[in-house]
N, C-alpha and C positions, 0 to 999 in steps of 0.2 A: 617335412617327413623325416629328413636326417635328425633333427632338432628333438623331435617327440620320440623318435626310436631311441635316441641316446637318452632322454629322461626318463624312457618306461625301462630300460636296462639298469639304471641307476637305482630305480626303486624294488628292484626285484630282490626275494630275499637272500640272503648270504648265509653260508655257514660259519663257524666260528675262525676258521682259518681262510675265511673271505672269497670262498670258491661260491660262484652261483649255485642257487638250489633249485630243481625242477622236481616240483610235486605231482604226483598222479592221484592222490587221495583226497578223501574229502573232511579230513579232519582241520580244523582251525588252527592256526600257528600257535595260539595261546591256549591251548587245550591240551590235555593228556587223555590219552586211551585208558578207560578206567572200566573194569570187569567186576561185577558187583550181584549180588542175588537180596540186596537190600537197599532201601532207600535211604534218607536222613532223619534223625530226630533231634536230640541233644548234641550230635555229634556227627560228624559226615560218615555214613555207612553204618550208624546204628538204629536205624528206622525199621519198618514194616519189612518183613523178609517175604519173599516170592516163594511161598511153601504152603501146600495144604494136605491135610489127614482128614478123609472122611470116616474115620473110627472115631471122631467126635462132631460135635456141632458148631465148633469154632468157627467165626466168618461167616457163616450161612446167610443167605440174603432172600428174599421173596419178591422185593421190590422189581419194577420193570422199567427203572430210571435208564438202562441201557436196552435191553431188551427182553422181552417177557420170558420168565422160566417157561419150559415148555412142559406140558402135561407130562405126568409120569418122570420129572427130572427134579434134581435138587442143585443149588448152587453156592459157592463159595465166591467170597471177593476179597481181594486184597488190595488195599489203598496205598501207593507209596507218593510220596513226595520228596522233594530235593531242596536244598538250600539255595543252590543255585540252578541259573537256567542249564538244562544238559540237551545234547543231542543223542538219541539212539542210532545205533548202526545195525547191531545185529544182538542174536540172542539164541540160547540152548534150552530146552525143556527136557527133564527128567521124570519118569513118571513108573509107578509100578501099579500092576493089576487094575487098569482101566478098562471099566467094562464098554461092551457094545454102545455106541452112538455118544461117548464122552467126547468133548472139546473145550478148548480154551480160547479166550478173547482177551485182547488187551485193548483200552481205551485210553485214549488223554480226555480229562476233564477239567472244565472250569468249574469248582467247588461255589457253592452259593456264596453271593455277595462280592465276589470278584468279577471280572469285565473281561469281556470278550468281543472280537468285530464279527458282528451279524451280517453273515455273507446275503442275507436277504436286502439289508439296508445300506451296509457297508459302515455303519456306524458303530462306536464303540456301545456295549450294552452291559449293563450290570444283571447278573445272573441272580433270579430270583429263588432258584432252586441249583442244584448240580446239572451240570449242561455238558453231555458227551459232546466232544468237538471233531475228535480223528477217532474212528474205528481201525487202529493201527494192526491188528492180528484179527482175522474174521473166520471164527469157528474151526480152529486149527484142530484136525483130530486127534485124539488120545486113543491107541489102541495096544490091548495087553499091556506089556512092559517095554519098556526104552530105557534102561539103566545107563547106557552108554552115551545117550544124548540125543535129541532130535535139533539139528543147527537150523536156525532161519535165517539165510545168509542173502545179503544185500552188496552191492557194488560202491554204495554211498550212503552218508548219513543225510538225514533230512536238512536241508538248508537253514529251515527256521528251527531254533531251538524250542524246547518247552519251557515255558516261562515258570520260576521258580515258585509262584502262586498258584500253579496248576498241580494237578495229581494225574499220576498212572495208574489205572485199574487194572488188575489182573484177574479173570474170572473163570472160574472151572466148572462144568457143568457135567453131571454125570448121574447115572439112573436112581431113581428116589429111594430105591432099596440098597445102594450100594453102601458098604463098611469099611471096603477094602483100599480103596485106592488113594494112593499118597505120592506127593512127588515135589518137585520144587524147580525155579527156573532160573537163568543167570542171564544177565544184559551186558553187552558191550556198549559202551556210551561213550562220548567226549563231553568231558567238563574241565574247568580251568582249576579246581581245586579237589584234591581226594584224601587230603587228611591236613587237619589244623595244626598250624606250628604254633610254638610257645607264645602266649600272648594275643593269639588271634582267636576270634569268636565268630559264630555264625551271622 
């Protein structure tokens, strides 16, 4: 017991001045806390933005890939992807003039052609179409105006990261006659890289 104990102490993380580090948070040691309103595209942080504006028809969808759009409602969908695996911890939503019955959903999706673990069989399965895997935020209500932000807090990030070949879908559903609601979201995530260094590529 004494030998095992001494080995475990030796393997514990140390600060730069060699002090033992005791941690009570969920951020992996090789990751940085990263606040963003966008995914990645040609560079880190320049991809799709979590933002919607129902004064236009941009990003509107009618399919039922996730859930059917209720009668009398309409929906916008923003698809975010990241160049590296990420762990979502928390997020904040900001919006203005949301009509009665509005809500937002967040999904982790395996895109068509990629692989996921089928829970029914336990086997890797290639997706023949976009497959929603995790319903991360379920019909979070948007009521009137929340310019100061509505925080969705948790004590810990998910232990399993979102793979870089998956997507995060953000869906906002409002009354079909609405032309006033707009807003955006911000995520707190853990990731290894937050900016590309000179000579570094995605």
